[in-house]
DSSP file (Angstrom, degrees, kcal/mol; ACC not computed):
  #  RESIDUE AA STRUCTURE BP1 BP2  ACC     N-H-->O    O-->H-N    N-H-->O    O-->H-N    TCO  KAPPA ALPHA  PHI   PSI    X-CA   Y-CA   Z-CA
    1    1 A M              0   0    0      0, 0.0     2,-0.3     0, 0.0    58,-0.0   0.000 360.0 360.0 360.0 128.9   89.6  179.0  140.0
    2    2 A R        -     0   0    0     57,-0.2     2,-0.4     1,-0.0    25,-0.4  -0.558 360.0-163.4 -82.5 134.5   93.1  179.4  141.4
    3    3 A T        -     0   0    0     -2,-0.3     2,-0.2    23,-0.1    23,-0.2  -0.972  14.9-155.0-112.9 132.1   96.1  177.4  140.1
    4    4 A V        -     0   0    0     21,-2.9     2,-0.1    -2,-0.4    55,-0.0  -0.667  14.4-112.1-107.5 160.6   99.2  177.3  142.3
    5    5 A Q    >>  -     0   0    0     -2,-0.2     3,-1.5     4,-0.1     4,-0.8  -0.311  47.0 -85.2 -81.7 171.7  102.8  176.8  141.5
    6    6 A D  G >4 S+     0   0    0      1,-0.3     3,-1.0     2,-0.2    18,-0.1   0.825 123.4  58.9 -50.5 -43.3  104.8  173.8  142.7
    7    7 A P  G 34 S+     0   0    0      0, 0.0    -1,-0.3     0, 0.0    -3,-0.0   0.811 115.3  36.8 -61.9 -25.9  105.7  175.1  146.2
    8    8 A E  G <4 S+     0   0    0     -3,-1.5    -2,-0.2     2,-0.1    -4,-0.1   0.434  93.1 116.2-102.7  -1.1  102.0  175.4  147.0
    9    9 A A  S << S-     0   0    0     -3,-1.0     2,-0.6    -4,-0.8    16,-0.2  -0.173  73.7-106.7 -65.3 160.7  100.7  172.3  145.2
   10   10 A F  E     -A   24   0A   0     14,-2.9    14,-2.2    16,-0.1     2,-0.6  -0.828  33.2-161.7 -91.9 119.8   99.1  169.4  147.0
   11   11 A Y  E     -A   23   0A   0     -2,-0.6     2,-0.3    12,-0.2    12,-0.2  -0.904  13.0-136.6-104.3 121.6  101.5  166.5  147.1
   12   12 A F  E     -     0   0A   0     10,-2.4     8,-2.6    -2,-0.6     9,-0.7  -0.573  24.1-179.0 -82.7 139.5   99.9  163.2  147.9
   13   13 A Y  E     -A   19   0A   0      6,-0.3    32,-0.3    -2,-0.3    31,-0.1  -0.924  30.0-152.2-130.3 155.4  101.5  160.7  150.3
   14   14 A E  E    S-     0   0A   0      4,-2.9     2,-0.3     1,-0.4    -1,-0.1   0.670  86.9 -18.9 -94.5 -25.2  100.6  157.3  151.6
   15   15 A A  E >  S-A   18   0A   0      3,-0.7     3,-2.1    29,-0.0    -1,-0.4  -0.937  99.6 -52.8-164.2 173.8  102.4  157.9  154.8
   16   16 A I  T 3  S+     0   0    0     -2,-0.3    -3,-0.0     1,-0.3    28,-0.0  -0.404 128.5   7.6 -60.6 133.0  105.0  160.2  156.2
   17   17 A D  T 3  S+     0   0    0     -2,-0.1    -1,-0.3     1,-0.1    -4,-0.0   0.688 108.0 102.5  65.1  21.7  108.1  160.1  153.9
   18   18 A K  E <   -A   15   0A   0     -3,-2.1    -4,-2.9     0, 0.0    -3,-0.7  -0.605  52.9-174.8-133.1  74.2  106.2  158.0  151.4
   19   19 A P  E     -A   13   0A   0      0, 0.0    -6,-0.3     0, 0.0    -3,-0.0  -0.332  21.1-151.3 -69.8 150.9  105.1  160.2  148.4
   20   20 A T  E     -     0   0A   0     -8,-2.6    -7,-0.1     2,-0.2     3,-0.1   0.664  37.6-118.6 -91.3 -19.6  102.8  158.8  145.7
   21   21 A G  E    S+     0   0A   0     -9,-0.7     2,-0.3     1,-0.4    -8,-0.1   0.334  73.3 129.1  92.9  -5.9  104.1  161.1  143.0
   22   22 A D  E     -     0   0A   0    -10,-0.3   -10,-2.4    11,-0.0    -1,-0.4  -0.680  34.5-178.0 -86.4 136.2  100.7  162.6  142.5
   23   23 A V  E     -A   11   0A   0     -2,-0.3     2,-0.4   -12,-0.2   -12,-0.2  -0.991  13.2-162.3-136.7 140.7  100.4  166.4  142.6
   24   24 A A  E     +A   10   0A   0    -14,-2.2   -14,-2.9    -2,-0.4     3,-0.1  -0.988  11.7 176.1-124.6 135.8   97.4  168.7  142.3
   25   25 A R  S    S+     0   0    0     -2,-0.4   -21,-2.9   -16,-0.2     2,-0.3   0.488  71.8  13.9-114.3  -9.3   97.8  172.4  141.4
   26   26 A N  S  > S-     0   0    0    -23,-0.2     4,-2.7   -16,-0.1     5,-0.2  -0.928  89.1 -89.2-153.9 176.4   94.1  173.4  141.3
   27   27 A L  H  > S+     0   0    0    -25,-0.4     4,-2.5    -2,-0.3     5,-0.2   0.853 122.8  53.0 -64.3 -35.5   90.7  172.0  142.2
   28   28 A A  H  > S+     0   0    0      2,-0.2     4,-2.0     1,-0.2    -1,-0.2   0.935 112.9  44.2 -65.8 -45.0   90.2  170.2  138.9
   29   29 A D  H  > S+     0   0    0      1,-0.2     4,-2.3     2,-0.2    -2,-0.2   0.924 112.8  53.4 -59.7 -44.6   93.5  168.4  139.3
   30   30 A F  H  X S+     0   0    0     -4,-2.7     4,-2.7     1,-0.2    -2,-0.2   0.906 107.0  50.6 -59.7 -44.8   92.8  167.7  142.9
   31   31 A L  H  X S+     0   0    0     -4,-2.5     4,-1.9     1,-0.2    -1,-0.2   0.929 110.0  49.9 -59.9 -46.9   89.4  166.1  142.0
   32   32 A E  H  X S+     0   0    0     -4,-2.0     4,-0.8     1,-0.2    -1,-0.2   0.892 112.7  46.9 -61.2 -40.1   91.1  163.8  139.5
   33   33 A K  H >X S+     0   0    0     -4,-2.3     4,-3.0     1,-0.2     3,-0.9   0.908 108.4  54.8 -68.7 -41.7   93.7  162.7  141.9
   34   34 A V  H 3< S+     0   0    0     -4,-2.7    -1,-0.2     1,-0.3    -2,-0.2   0.868 108.2  51.2 -58.5 -36.0   91.2  162.1  144.7
   35   35 A K  H 3< S+     0   0    0     -4,-1.9    -1,-0.3    -5,-0.2    -2,-0.2   0.729 123.1  27.5 -72.9 -21.7   89.3  159.8  142.3
   36   36 A T  H << S+     0   0    0     -3,-0.9    -2,-0.2    -4,-0.8    -1,-0.2   0.633  88.2 105.6-121.2 -16.7   92.5  157.8  141.4
   37   37 A V  S  < S-     0   0    0     -4,-3.0     5,-0.0     1,-0.1    -4,-0.0  -0.239  82.6 -86.7 -65.6 158.2   95.0  157.8  144.3
   38   38 A R    >>  -     0   0    0      1,-0.1     4,-1.9     4,-0.0     3,-0.8  -0.303  36.4-117.0 -61.6 148.2   95.4  154.7  146.3
   39   39 A S  H 3> S+     0   0    0      1,-0.3     4,-2.5     2,-0.2     5,-0.3   0.794 113.1  62.8 -61.4 -29.1   93.0  154.5  149.3
   40   40 A E  H 3> S+     0   0    0      1,-0.2     4,-2.1     2,-0.2    -1,-0.3   0.896 106.0  45.8 -61.7 -39.6   95.9  154.6  151.7
   41   41 A S  H <> S+     0   0    0     -3,-0.8     4,-2.2     2,-0.2     5,-0.3   0.916 111.1  52.5 -68.3 -43.8   96.8  158.0  150.5
   42   42 A L  H  X S+     0   0    0     -4,-1.9     4,-2.5     1,-0.2    -2,-0.2   0.937 114.0  41.4 -58.6 -49.6   93.3  159.2  150.6
   43   43 A L  H  X S+     0   0    0     -4,-2.5     4,-2.6     2,-0.2     5,-0.2   0.878 109.8  59.1 -68.8 -37.4   92.8  158.1  154.2
   44   44 A F  H  X S+     0   0    0     -4,-2.1     4,-0.8    -5,-0.3    -2,-0.2   0.947 115.1  35.1 -55.0 -50.9   96.2  159.4  155.3
   45   45 A H  H  <>S+     0   0    0     -4,-2.2     5,-2.2   -32,-0.3     6,-0.5   0.883 115.8  55.0 -73.0 -39.4   95.4  162.9  154.2
   46   46 A F  H ><5S+     0   0    0     -4,-2.5     3,-1.4    -5,-0.3    -2,-0.2   0.923 107.2  49.5 -61.4 -45.5   91.7  162.8  155.1
   47   47 A Q  H 3<5S+     0   0    0     -4,-2.6    -1,-0.2     1,-0.3    -2,-0.2   0.751 112.0  49.1 -67.2 -23.8   92.4  161.8  158.7
   48   48 A R  T 3<5S-     0   0    0     -4,-0.8    -1,-0.3    -3,-0.3    -2,-0.2   0.412 110.2-121.4 -93.7   1.3   95.0  164.6  159.0
   49   49 A N  T <>5 +     0   0    0     -3,-1.4     4,-2.0    -4,-0.4    -3,-0.2   0.738  67.2 141.2  62.8  24.6   92.5  167.3  157.6
   50   50 A D  H  >< +     0   0    0     -5,-2.2     4,-2.5     2,-0.2     5,-0.2   0.873  64.2  54.3 -64.0 -37.7   95.1  167.9  154.9
   51   51 A F  H  > S+     0   0    0     -6,-0.5     4,-2.6     1,-0.2     5,-0.2   0.963 111.5  41.8 -63.0 -52.6   92.4  168.3  152.2
   52   52 A Q  H  > S+     0   0    0      1,-0.2     4,-2.2     2,-0.2     5,-0.3   0.867 114.9  52.4 -66.2 -34.1   90.4  171.0  154.0
   53   53 A N  H  X>S+     0   0    0     -4,-2.0     4,-2.8     2,-0.2     5,-0.6   0.928 112.5  43.9 -65.9 -44.6   93.6  172.8  155.1
   54   54 A W  I  X>S+     0   0    0     -4,-2.5     5,-2.1     2,-0.2     4,-1.7   0.932 115.8  47.4 -66.4 -45.5   95.0  173.0  151.5
   55   55 A V  I  <>S+     0   0    0     -4,-2.6     6,-2.4    -5,-0.2     5,-0.8   0.914 120.4  38.3 -62.3 -43.2   91.7  174.0  150.0
   56   56 A G  I  <5S+     0   0    0     -4,-2.2    -2,-0.2    -5,-0.2     6,-0.2   0.944 127.3  29.6 -75.0 -49.3   91.1  176.7  152.6
   57   57 A K  I  <5S+     0   0    0     -4,-2.8    -3,-0.2    -5,-0.3    -2,-0.2   0.865 132.2  27.2 -84.3 -37.8   94.5  178.1  153.1
   58   58 A T  I  <<S+     0   0    0     -4,-1.7    -3,-0.2    -5,-0.6    -4,-0.1   0.911 130.8  33.1 -93.9 -49.5   96.2  177.6  149.8
   59   59 A I  I   <S-     0   0    0     -5,-2.1   -57,-0.2     2,-0.1    -3,-0.2   0.805  99.0-134.1 -77.7 -29.4   93.4  177.6  147.2
   60   60 A G      < +     0   0    0     -5,-0.8     2,-0.8    -6,-0.4    -4,-0.2   0.738  59.0 134.3  85.5  23.6   91.4  180.1  149.3
   61   61 A D     >  +     0   0    0     -6,-2.4     4,-2.2     1,-0.2    -1,-0.2  -0.774  21.8 171.0-107.9  87.6   88.0  178.4  149.2
   62   62 A S  H  > S+     0   0    0     -2,-0.8     4,-2.3     1,-0.2    -1,-0.2   0.814  75.7  58.1 -67.7 -30.4   86.7  178.5  152.7
   63   63 A K  H  > S+     0   0    0      2,-0.2     4,-2.0     1,-0.2    -1,-0.2   0.943 110.6  41.3 -65.1 -47.5   83.3  177.3  151.7
   64   64 A L  H  > S+     0   0    0      2,-0.2     4,-2.6     1,-0.2     5,-0.2   0.894 112.9  55.1 -66.6 -39.5   84.7  174.1  150.2
   65   65 A A  H  X S+     0   0    0     -4,-2.2     4,-2.0     1,-0.2    -2,-0.2   0.918 108.3  48.8 -59.2 -43.5   87.1  173.6  153.1
   66   66 A R  H  X S+     0   0    0     -4,-2.3     4,-0.9     1,-0.2    -1,-0.2   0.915 111.3  49.5 -62.9 -43.1   84.2  173.8  155.6
   67   67 A K  H >< S+     0   0    0     -4,-2.0     3,-0.6     1,-0.2     4,-0.5   0.888 110.0  50.7 -65.2 -38.8   82.2  171.2  153.6
   68   68 A L  H >< S+     0   0    0     -4,-2.6     3,-1.0     1,-0.2    -1,-0.2   0.875 107.1  55.4 -64.8 -36.1   85.2  168.9  153.4
   69   69 A G  H 3< S+     0   0    0     -4,-2.0    -1,-0.2     1,-0.2    -2,-0.2   0.701 100.1  60.4 -68.9 -19.8   85.6  169.2  157.2
   70   70 A E  T << S+     0   0    0     -4,-0.9     2,-0.3    -3,-0.6    -1,-0.2   0.597  80.6 102.8 -83.9 -11.8   82.0  168.1  157.7
   71   71 A I    <   -     0   0    0     -3,-1.0     2,-0.4    -4,-0.5     8,-0.0  -0.563  50.3-176.1 -74.5 129.7   82.6  164.7  156.0
   72   72 A S        +     0   0    0     -2,-0.3     2,-0.3     7,-0.0    -3,-0.0  -0.961  24.2 117.0-132.6 118.7   83.0  161.9  158.6
   73   73 A S        -     0   0    0     -2,-0.4    -2,-0.0     1,-0.1     3,-0.0  -0.967  41.4-159.2-167.3 158.2   83.8  158.4  157.6
   74   74 A T        +     0   0    0     -2,-0.3     2,-0.5   -27,-0.0    -1,-0.1   0.421  65.7 102.9-121.6  -6.8   86.5  155.8  158.0
   75   75 A D     >  -     0   0    0      1,-0.1     4,-2.7     2,-0.0     5,-0.2  -0.684  68.7-139.5 -81.9 125.6   85.6  153.6  155.0
   76   76 A N  H  > S+     0   0    0     -2,-0.5     4,-2.3     1,-0.2    -1,-0.1   0.906  99.3  39.6 -51.4 -54.0   88.1  154.2  152.2
   77   77 A E  H  > S+     0   0    0      1,-0.2     4,-2.4     2,-0.2    -1,-0.2   0.809 113.8  54.7 -73.7 -28.2   85.7  154.2  149.3
   78   78 A E  H  > S+     0   0    0      2,-0.2     4,-2.6     1,-0.2    -1,-0.2   0.907 109.2  48.4 -68.0 -40.8   83.0  156.1  151.2
   79   79 A V  H  X S+     0   0    0     -4,-2.7     4,-2.9     2,-0.2     5,-0.3   0.939 111.8  50.1 -61.1 -47.3   85.6  158.8  151.9
   80   80 A R  H  X S+     0   0    0     -4,-2.3     4,-2.6    -5,-0.2     5,-0.2   0.927 112.3  47.0 -57.3 -46.7   86.5  158.9  148.2
   81   81 A A  H  X S+     0   0    0     -4,-2.4     4,-2.4     2,-0.2    -1,-0.2   0.920 115.4  44.5 -64.1 -45.0   82.9  159.2  147.2
   82   82 A H  H  X S+     0   0    0     -4,-2.6     4,-2.3     2,-0.2    -2,-0.2   0.922 116.0  45.7 -68.0 -44.1   82.0  161.9  149.6
   83   83 A V  H  X S+     0   0    0     -4,-2.9     4,-2.2    -5,-0.2     5,-0.2   0.936 115.1  47.9 -64.7 -45.9   85.2  164.0  149.0
   84   84 A S  H  X S+     0   0    0     -4,-2.6     4,-2.9    -5,-0.3    -2,-0.2   0.934 113.2  47.0 -59.6 -48.0   84.8  163.6  145.2
   85   85 A K  H  X S+     0   0    0     -4,-2.4     4,-2.6    -5,-0.2    -1,-0.2   0.888 111.0  52.1 -63.8 -39.4   81.1  164.6  145.2
   86   86 A T  H  X S+     0   0    0     -4,-2.3     4,-1.8    -5,-0.2    -1,-0.2   0.913 113.2  43.9 -63.9 -42.9   81.8  167.6  147.5
   87   87 A I  H  X S+     0   0    0     -4,-2.2     4,-2.8     2,-0.2     5,-0.2   0.917 113.0  52.0 -68.5 -43.4   84.5  168.9  145.1
   88   88 A E  H  X S+     0   0    0     -4,-2.9     4,-2.4     1,-0.2    -2,-0.2   0.924 109.9  49.2 -58.4 -45.3   82.4  168.2  142.0
   89   89 A N  H  X S+     0   0    0     -4,-2.6     4,-2.4     1,-0.2    -1,-0.2   0.906 112.2  48.2 -61.8 -41.6   79.5  170.1  143.5
   90   90 A R  H  X S+     0   0    0     -4,-1.8     4,-2.5     2,-0.2    -2,-0.2   0.911 110.6  50.4 -67.4 -41.9   81.7  173.0  144.4
   91   91 A L  H  X S+     0   0    0     -4,-2.8     4,-1.2     2,-0.2    -1,-0.2   0.907 111.9  48.6 -61.9 -40.4   83.3  173.1  140.9
   92   92 A R  H  X S+     0   0    0     -4,-2.4     4,-0.9    -5,-0.2     3,-0.4   0.918 111.5  50.1 -63.2 -43.9   79.8  173.1  139.4
   93   93 A E  H >< S+     0   0    0     -4,-2.4     3,-0.6     1,-0.2    -2,-0.2   0.885 108.1  52.8 -61.8 -40.4   78.7  175.9  141.7
   94   94 A L  H 3< S+     0   0    0     -4,-2.5    -1,-0.2     1,-0.2    -2,-0.2   0.764 106.7  53.3 -69.1 -24.3   81.8  178.0  140.8
   95   95 A K  H 3< S+     0   0    0     -4,-1.2    -1,-0.2    -3,-0.4    -2,-0.2   0.674  87.5  99.8 -83.7 -17.9   81.0  177.7  137.1
   96   96 A E  S << S-     0   0    0     -4,-0.9     2,-0.1    -3,-0.6     3,-0.0  -0.419  83.2-110.5 -68.5 141.4   77.4  178.9  137.5
   97   97 A P        -     0   0    0      0, 0.0     3,-0.1     0, 0.0    -1,-0.1  -0.463  18.2-142.3 -68.6 145.9   76.9  182.5  136.6
   98   98 A F        -     0   0    0      1,-0.3     2,-0.3    -2,-0.1    -2,-0.0   0.927  69.3 -31.0 -76.2 -46.0   76.1  184.7  139.6
   99   99 A A        -     0   0    0     13,-0.2     2,-0.4    14,-0.1    -1,-0.3  -0.973  51.1-128.8-167.3 157.2   73.5  187.0  137.9
  100  100 A H  E     -B  111   0B   0     11,-2.7    11,-3.4    -2,-0.3     2,-0.6  -0.935  17.1-150.9-113.0 139.5   72.6  188.5  134.6
  101  101 A I  E     -B  110   0B   0     -2,-0.4     2,-0.6     9,-0.2     9,-0.2  -0.954   6.8-164.5-112.7 121.0   71.9  192.2  134.3
  102  102 A V  E     -B  109   0B   0      7,-3.3     7,-3.0    -2,-0.6     2,-0.6  -0.919   9.0-161.7-105.6 119.1   69.5  193.2  131.5
  103  103 A V  E     +B  108   0B   0     -2,-0.6     5,-0.2     5,-0.2     2,-0.2  -0.888  10.5 179.3-109.0 124.1   69.7  196.9  130.8
  104  104 A G        -     0   0    0      3,-3.6     0, 0.0    -2,-0.6     0, 0.0  -0.443  48.0 -87.6-106.3-174.7   66.9  198.6  128.9
  105  105 A Q  S    S+     0   0    0      1,-0.2     3,-0.0    -2,-0.2    -1,-0.0   0.898 124.3  11.2 -63.5 -41.1   66.6  202.2  127.9
  106  106 A D  S    S+     0   0    0      1,-0.0     2,-0.3     0, 0.0    -1,-0.2   0.440 127.4  44.6-117.6  -2.8   65.0  203.3  131.2
  107  107 A T        -     0   0    0      2,-0.0    -3,-3.6     0, 0.0     2,-0.4  -0.922  53.6-151.9-141.0 163.1   65.5  200.3  133.5
  108  108 A A  E     -B  103   0B   0     -2,-0.3     2,-0.4    -5,-0.2    -5,-0.2  -0.996  15.4-165.6-134.4 133.6   68.0  197.6  134.6
  109  109 A V  E     -B  102   0B   0     -7,-3.0    -7,-3.3    -2,-0.4     2,-0.6  -0.970  10.1-148.9-123.1 133.2   66.9  194.2  135.8
  110  110 A I  E     -B  101   0B   0     -2,-0.4     2,-0.6    -9,-0.2    -9,-0.2  -0.897  13.4-161.9-101.5 123.0   69.0  191.7  137.7
  111  111 A L  E     -B  100   0B   0    -11,-3.4   -11,-2.7    -2,-0.6    -2,-0.0  -0.915   9.8-142.5-108.1 122.0   68.1  188.1  137.0
  112  112 A S        -     0   0    0     -2,-0.6   -13,-0.2   -13,-0.2   -14,-0.1  -0.547  16.6-127.6 -78.5 145.7   69.3  185.5  139.4
  113  113 A P              0   0    0      0, 0.0    -1,-0.1     0, 0.0   -14,-0.1   0.670 360.0 360.0 -68.7 -14.2   70.5  182.1  137.9
  114  114 A R              0   0    0      0, 0.0   -15,-0.0     0, 0.0    -2,-0.0   0.395 360.0 360.0-117.3 360.0   68.2  180.3  140.3
């Protein structure tokens, strides 16, 4: 999971020229901020596609960016719930092992985690 420096961090705003002071430098930080920022900030960024743009272009997770882009809602708490759940699922997915390789004397077996 990528952590970025301050120039690439996600800075939360409630409106143009109205920063909240909340900053995220990786997906775990981002999730915590999404869960706690004021709903005005959440909707401001959501409606501008800022979340999916930052995740895709800065963090480099095109799969999560696409999933965030598929969320459609105008209700503040519904947006919060969907965005949070989508990020949580992706973080869980990223922590799963991809495969295990068991090597024997004459064979090798690849075991999928699912």
